[in-house]
Residue, then its C-alpha position, 0 to 999 in steps of 0.5 A: m500500500c505504501t509503495n503504490a501510494v508513494r509511486y502515484w503521488a510521486r508521478e503526480m508531483l513530478a508531472g507538475g501536479t500539486p497535491y491537495g490538502d495535507y498528507q492525510s488527505m492524500g491518504l499518506s502517513n507522516r512517514q510515507y509523506d517523508i518518503l514521498r518528498e525524498v523520492v520526488d527530490a531524487a526523481r526531479a534531479t534524475k529527470r533533469a540529468q537523465g530524462q523521464r524514463a530514468a526518473d520513473e524507474l527511480i520512483d519505482r525502485r525508491a518507493s519500493e525500497d524505502c517503504a520496505d525498509h520502513y515497514r520491515d518490522g511490521g509497525p508504523t513507527d518506533g516512536p512513543w505512540r507505539 
């Protein structure tokens, strides 16, 4: 779920779209939004240097890897609200 949401919004933002509302209205958690921002920043740099196709590949790879890393233990957070 994380991967699909991050991929969707990363492509929307890279295409020049602006997300509506805050991260919660996008269906993301705070951490997923952090992942999204990191992925979009990297994708923008890649798009400038290597083109759209490379940026799309980066979005797919980074969304999958970053979401997997974050949810590896199965929990949403390591913070005090656990």
